[in-house]
VEXVOLUM-496024 format. One line per 10 residues: number of its first residue (from 1); their letters; for each residue x, y, z of C-alpha. Coordinates in nm, 3 decimals, padded with zeros to 5 digits. Example, Ala and Ser with C-alpha at 12.3 -4.5 7.8 and 13.67 -1.06 7.14 Angstrom:
1> as> 01.230,-00.450,00.780 | 01.367,-00.106,00.714 $
end
This chain:
1> mtseaisrli> 09.773,08.930,10.301 | 09.458,08.777,10.153 | 09.223,08.900,09.888 | 08.882,08.797,09.779 | 08.595,08.923,09.573 | 08.289,08.988,09.786 | 08.015,09.208,09.625 | 07.768,09.179,09.923 | 07.868,09.195,10.293 | 07.825,09.406,10.602 $
11> frearlidpy> 08.082,09.558,10.826 | 07.948,09.578,11.183 | 08.011,09.802,11.481 | 08.315,10.000,11.344 | 08.392,10.361,11.411 | 08.304,10.534,11.089 | 08.513,10.853,11.019 | 08.447,11.055,10.711 | 08.579,11.419,10.689 | 08.404,11.467,10.352 $
21> sgldetgdil> 08.066,11.437,10.522 | 08.162,11.515,10.874 | 08.072,11.170,11.000 | 08.232,11.038,11.322 | 08.009,10.763,11.490 | 07.987,10.388,11.554 | 07.777,10.196,11.311 | 07.745,09.934,11.031 | 07.805,09.959,10.662 | 07.605,09.749,10.418 $
31> ieegniaaig> 07.766,09.683,10.080 | 07.574,09.549,09.776 | 07.726,09.511,09.432 | 08.036,09.702,09.546 | 07.842,10.000,09.650 | 07.737,10.142,09.997 | 07.370,10.046,10.038 | 07.318,10.159,10.395 | 07.498,10.309,10.694 | 07.391,10.310,11.064 $
41> kitdkyqtei> 07.238,10.042,11.284 | 07.143,09.761,11.046 | 06.935,09.487,11.212 | 06.893,09.248,10.907 | 07.122,08.948,10.887 | 07.352,08.882,10.597 | 07.558,08.589,10.469 | 07.887,08.764,10.507 | 07.919,08.973,10.828 | 08.247,09.108,10.951 $
51> ylvgkiitpg> 08.257,09.249,11.307 | 08.504,09.535,11.344 | 08.460,09.636,11.713 | 08.744,09.872,11.793 | 08.835,09.926,11.436 | 08.788,10.233,11.216 | 08.649,10.260,10.864 | 08.743,10.563,10.655 | 08.710,10.658,10.295 | 08.995,10.486,10.106 $
61> lfdmhthlre> 09.334,10.644,10.165 | 09.520,10.791,09.864 | 09.892,10.844,09.807 | 09.949,11.101,09.537 | 10.326,11.041,09.514 | 10.432,10.679,09.449 | 10.709,10.538,09.231 | 10.591,10.202,09.088 | 10.906,10.188,08.867 | 10.730,10.007,08.583 $
71> pgyedkedii> 10.826,10.017,08.298 | 11.196,09.988,08.312 | 11.288,09.920,08.675 | 11.085,09.619,08.759 | 11.367,09.481,08.976 | 11.301,09.751,09.229 | 10.918,09.746,09.195 | 10.640,09.685,08.953 | 10.278,09.784,08.938 | 10.155,09.462,09.099 $
81> sgcnaaaagg> 10.405,09.460,09.386 | 10.360,09.836,09.442 | 09.980,09.795,09.454 | 10.020,09.506,09.702 | 10.240,09.742,09.921 | 09.978,10.008,09.884 | 09.705,09.771,09.996 | 09.906,09.645,10.295 | 09.949,10.011,10.402 | 09.584,10.090,10.381 $
91> ftgvacmpnt> 09.581,10.277,10.043 | 09.306,10.214,09.789 | 09.455,10.447,09.527 | 09.791,10.585,09.422 | 09.928,10.833,09.171 | 10.248,10.705,09.016 | 10.534,10.926,08.907 | 10.679,10.941,08.554 | 11.043,10.876,08.606 | 11.032,10.533,08.456 $
101> dppadkssiv> 11.230,10.401,08.156 | 11.100,10.507,07.909 | 10.942,10.798,08.102 | 10.572,10.863,08.096 | 10.612,11.148,07.842 | 10.381,10.999,07.582 | 10.027,10.857,07.573 | 10.147,10.503,07.505 | 10.314,10.485,07.845 | 10.011,10.621,08.020 $
111> dfilkrsagl> 09.795,10.358,07.833 | 10.041,10.091,07.941 | 10.019,10.187,08.310 | 09.641,10.195,08.304 | 09.614,09.861,08.122 | 09.856,09.695,08.363 | 09.663,09.823,08.668 | 09.305,09.751,08.542 | 09.111,09.524,08.765 | 09.329,09.564,09.074 $
121> pievypiaav> 09.174,09.665,09.408 | 09.410,09.966,09.404 | 09.325,10.245,09.162 | 09.633,10.375,08.976 | 09.648,10.713,08.831 | 09.966,10.796,08.613 | 10.135,11.127,08.650 | 10.280,11.229,08.309 | 10.603,11.414,08.245 | 10.599,11.790,08.209 $
131> tvgrkgeklt> 10.890,11.782,07.956 | 10.997,11.534,07.699 | 11.241,11.281,07.860 | 11.212,11.484,08.178 | 11.495,11.692,08.044 | 11.345,12.028,08.103 | 11.379,12.148,07.749 | 11.059,12.091,07.567 | 10.696,12.047,07.690 | 10.521,11.716,07.636 $
141> emfdleqhga> 10.194,11.688,07.452 | 10.007,11.778,07.761 | 09.661,11.787,07.605 | 09.708,11.434,07.452 | 09.841,11.291,07.773 | 09.544,11.446,07.981 | 09.301,11.294,07.730 | 09.464,10.948,07.778 | 09.421,10.964,08.143 | 09.716,11.153,08.300 $
151> agfsddgspv> 09.604,11.283,08.639 | 09.871,11.558,08.650 | 10.216,11.656,08.528 | 10.556,11.633,08.690 | 10.923,11.584,08.609 | 10.963,11.437,08.962 | 11.315,11.342,09.041 | 11.413,11.654,08.840 | 11.294,12.008,08.873 | 11.156,12.213,08.588 $
161> anseimrral> 11.439,12.457,08.611 | 11.389,12.667,08.300 | 11.156,12.956,08.395 | 11.012,12.994,08.050 | 10.927,12.617,08.029 | 10.766,12.637,08.374 | 10.569,12.948,08.274 | 10.431,12.760,07.962 | 10.348,12.443,08.169 | 10.153,12.652,08.412 $
171> eysrdlgavi> 09.972,12.824,08.124 | 09.871,12.484,07.987 | 09.766,12.363,08.327 | 09.538,12.665,08.343 | 09.375,12.574,08.019 | 09.354,12.198,08.102 | 09.251,12.233,08.462 | 09.548,12.001,08.537 | 09.801,12.043,08.813 | 10.185,12.081,08.774 $
181> iqhaedpglf> 10.371,11.909,09.047 | 10.707,12.060,09.100 | 11.007,11.891,09.253 | 11.140,12.216,09.388 | 11.517,12.224,09.361 | 11.772,12.479,09.222 | 12.008,12.254,09.027 | 12.296,12.492,09.087 | 12.265,12.445,09.463 | 12.212,12.066,09.449 $
191> ngvmnegiis> 12.559,11.917,09.484 | 12.545,11.722,09.810 | 12.415,11.410,09.971 | 12.234,11.533,10.287 | 12.121,11.857,10.452 | 12.384,12.121,10.486 | 12.446,12.200,10.843 | 12.620,12.107,11.163 | 12.556,11.728,11.105 | 12.694,11.728,10.755 $
201> trlgltgips> 13.003,11.907,10.873 | 13.054,11.661,11.157 | 13.005,11.358,10.921 | 13.221,11.498,10.644 | 12.942,11.474,10.389 | 12.865,11.740,10.127 | 12.548,11.931,10.224 | 12.241,12.050,10.026 | 12.121,12.379,10.177 | 11.747,12.429,10.240 $
211> mcedimvard> 11.759,12.725,10.016 | 11.809,12.485,09.729 | 11.437,12.423,09.773 | 11.290,12.758,09.885 | 11.456,12.955,09.604 | 11.276,12.745,09.344 | 10.950,12.759,09.540 | 10.980,13.142,09.537 | 11.040,13.154,09.170 | 10.746,12.926,09.094 $
221> lrllefcggr> 10.511,13.121,09.312 | 10.602,13.439,09.130 | 10.526,13.262,08.801 | 10.209,13.129,08.930 | 10.091,13.480,09.040 | 10.184,13.617,08.694 | 10.025,13.354,08.463 | 09.791,13.147,08.665 | 09.748,12.767,08.647 | 09.761,12.513,08.922 $
231> lhfahisake> 10.079,12.434,09.118 | 10.165,12.170,09.372 | 10.494,12.132,09.544 | 10.603,11.775,09.613 | 10.776,11.657,09.931 | 10.850,12.002,10.093 | 11.115,11.983,10.360 | 11.219,12.333,10.476 | 11.072,12.589,10.719 | 11.128,12.871,10.463 $
241> tvdliraakk> 10.913,12.678,10.213 | 10.629,12.646,10.460 | 10.647,13.016,10.522 | 10.637,13.102,10.148 | 10.345,12.875,10.073 | 10.148,13.002,10.376 | 10.198,13.355,10.244 | 10.098,13.256,09.892 | 09.776,13.094,10.021 | 09.690,13.395,10.213 $
251> kglpvtcevt> 09.720,13.593,09.882 | 09.476,13.344,09.721 | 09.719,13.176,09.494 | 09.617,12.836,09.367 | 09.890,12.640,09.527 | 09.906,12.317,09.726 | 10.183,12.106,09.870 | 10.257,11.771,10.035 | 10.489,11.638,10.317 | 10.629,11.293,10.366 $
261> phhlfltdea> 10.625,11.089,10.690 | 11.007,11.065,10.682 | 11.031,11.453,10.683 | 10.760,11.476,10.954 | 10.931,11.223,11.187 | 11.305,11.228,11.118 | 11.583,11.494,11.102 | 11.933,11.491,10.967 | 12.043,11.344,11.311 | 11.919,11.007,11.151 $
271> vvgydsdtkm> 12.207,11.020,10.911 | 12.458,10.977,11.198 | 12.580,10.620,11.133 | 12.576,10.661,10.745 | 12.283,10.437,10.695 | 12.197,10.494,10.329 | 11.833,10.425,10.402 | 11.832,10.782,10.557 | 11.946,10.930,10.220 | 11.651,11.085,10.031 $
281> npplrteadr> 11.576,11.389,09.809 | 11.503,11.639,09.944 | 11.717,11.545,10.248 | 11.616,11.521,10.603 | 11.641,11.867,10.759 | 11.675,12.010,11.108 | 11.443,11.986,11.410 | 11.330,12.348,11.337 | 11.220,12.246,10.987 | 11.055,11.930,11.118 $
291> kalitglqdg> 10.842,12.134,11.364 | 10.754,12.387,11.096 | 10.630,12.094,10.873 | 10.408,11.960,11.169 | 10.267,12.315,11.217 | 10.206,12.359,10.850 | 10.025,12.021,10.833 | 09.807,12.114,11.126 | 09.704,12.457,11.001 | 09.642,12.345,10.651 $
301> tidciatdha> 09.932,12.520,10.485 | 10.044,12.166,10.392 | 09.753,12.000,10.222 | 09.832,11.636,10.245 | 10.066,11.354,10.342 | 10.225,11.160,10.056 | 10.485,10.875,10.082 | 10.727,10.949,09.797 | 10.757,10.562,09.801 | 11.090,10.518,09.608 $
311> phqpeekeve> 11.205,10.154,09.593 | 11.570,10.059,09.545 | 11.727,09.716,09.550 | 11.958,09.624,09.849 | 12.272,09.612,09.637 | 12.210,09.965,09.534 | 12.178,10.095,09.882 | 12.439,09.869,10.050 | 12.731,10.098,09.938 | 12.908,10.409,10.070 $
321> fnlapfgvig> 12.661,10.678,10.163 | 12.793,10.910,09.893 | 12.734,10.643,09.623 | 12.383,10.527,09.717 | 12.074,10.651,09.535 | 11.839,10.886,09.690 | 11.501,10.748,09.812 | 11.316,10.541,10.066 | 10.996,10.334,10.058 | 10.696,10.436,10.257 $
331> letalglais> 10.373,10.281,10.149 | 10.363,10.029,10.433 | 10.475,10.254,10.713 | 10.289,10.582,10.644 | 09.968,10.505,10.825 | 10.136,10.363,11.128 | 10.377,10.655,11.157 | 10.093,10.899,11.121 | 09.890,10.734,11.384 | 10.183,10.701,11.618 $
341> glietglmdw> 10.337,11.037,11.559 | 10.021,11.246,11.517 | 09.715,11.083,11.666 | 09.879,10.918,11.968 | 10.075,11.229,12.048 | 09.761,11.453,12.031 | 09.904,11.664,11.748 | 09.617,11.580,11.521 | 09.255,11.440,11.538 | 09.127,11.158,11.325 $
351> ltlvermsva> 08.903,11.365,11.109 | 09.191,11.593,11.008 | 09.425,11.307,10.950 | 09.193,11.123,10.722 | 09.128,11.450,10.535 | 09.499,11.487,10.481 | 09.539,11.129,10.359 | 09.216,11.071,10.158 | 09.021,11.382,10.071 | 09.303,11.641,10.000 $
361> prrilhlpqv> 09.513,11.431,09.762 | 09.204,11.341,09.548 | 09.095,11.708,09.559 | 09.444,11.833,09.442 | 09.434,11.591,09.138 | 09.070,11.659,09.060 | 08.985,11.290,09.110 | 08.641,11.163,09.220 | 08.599,11.188,09.598 | 08.506,10.881,09.811 $
371> clkpgwpanl> 08.264,10.909,10.092 | 08.082,10.703,10.354 | 07.737,10.764,10.223 | 07.470,10.530,10.068 | 07.488,10.526,09.692 | 07.856,10.593,09.679 | 08.114,10.330,09.572 | 08.253,10.130,09.867 | 08.606,10.248,09.866 | 08.716,10.191,10.218 $
381> tiidpaaewq> 09.021,10.162,10.444 | 08.985,09.968,10.762 | 09.222,10.065,11.041 | 09.313,09.888,11.372 | 09.422,10.192,11.581 | 09.529,09.977,11.870 | 09.763,09.731,11.684 | 10.112,09.740,11.809 | 10.379,09.624,11.572 | 10.744,09.653,11.475 $
391> vdqfkfqsks> 10.858,09.753,11.136 | 11.016,09.448,10.972 | 11.118,09.539,10.619 | 11.150,09.167,10.528 | 10.779,09.116,10.570 | 10.694,09.397,10.329 | 10.479,09.341,10.015 | 10.719,09.572,09.831 | 11.012,09.422,09.640 | 11.239,09.666,09.816 $
401> rntpfkgwkl> 11.361,09.708,10.178 | 11.503,10.059,10.188 | 11.314,10.200,10.490 | 11.468,10.433,10.755 | 11.219,10.311,11.006 | 11.335,09.948,11.030 | 11.290,09.829,11.388 | 11.060,10.112,11.488 | 10.770,10.015,11.715 | 10.446,10.171,11.597 $
411> kgkawgiynr> 10.081,10.171,11.712 | 09.808,10.155,11.460 | 09.806,09.998,11.115 | 09.575,09.899,10.828 | 09.348,09.597,10.902 | 09.254,09.589,10.531 | 09.087,09.762,10.239 | 08.772,09.725,10.036 | 08.746,09.856,09.683 | 08.609,09.754,09.346 $
421> gmlvksgde> 08.423,09.472,09.517 | 08.743,09.320,09.657 | 08.835,09.276,10.031 | 09.208,09.273,10.094 | 09.301,09.187,10.447 | 09.648,09.292,10.552 | 09.625,09.167,10.913 | 09.639,08.817,11.060 | 09.252,08.791,11.137 $
end
């Protein structure tokens, strides 16, 4: 992967796809001082010209659910390595979760993350904790955190289980205009290591029923209806959850949700063989759940795709399945999986996919949109839709290797990104 600062250049003959403006045509993009100066057929010659025939340029992709692990767990990932992984996967921005050590429950941690990521080609937006220490007992100073740059609030990795605390958090979100991101899980039902069902019984592993998720979703939707606010459900995994959120949206409730590539393209059948890289929370569910997630993503019930990139060191994962931590990495495989599993199969068109991976996550977090229009910042993802490649975790930019997709053959990947006046090429060209 190579990176260089280029404030003036032209990308030529690419397919330009922008769901925000409805653009889908072949053309050129002229960039001057890091901004889009012109789009279309540009005849003038420039010192730096990059021909992208057969490639696609989109507004920069954004992952609203990434674990950068810093501070506290830099052996798994840090802000620099996580941003390198994001760039390699075609993302120009990420929102990082607060389950660090110390957790992002005070403004000094938010300040630290913003300072560490300043000047990188990847924009990093910290998500602050809902409760102090992520213990679910006392709300953080949400107003102060928001003033220091928190893009949202979540106790991710843990649910906000206390109904009174969740009610107050939603009320604050209403006043702040911020979003509460819930890790939907009933702690009383969470006592297993994989989805509860036929496969868990066969493998002799303790199961986590899907109602562990949908019971919490139902409660939170009732609270949302009562007190208002803005609510987002992270990494949903169950058909019942999709049904509940679809019904809530029809009622006009301000609720959004995300789905991960591993829940879209894997089921609990992947756990056969006890590969701990298939252990994640929420767990992989059934084929019926997977199909419901696909349908929900297609019809807009599910707003966006997010990676839930959760790095762990090999020695943590190379243990018995029961003892391994939950979590898989995903920044460098998400785009290839989406192209292979959604575009190539005809389940989704390009405009919709880019909307789910660029426009929607920024809209949910109330972040500035990016667009392929003159006068806008040049925040771009460049995609090679024809690239055929095999997932090799040892070539990742991430410090960690815990992917359930190792060895998979995919079609489509990021050629590079351009953001903040910097071109980062992830390909070999």
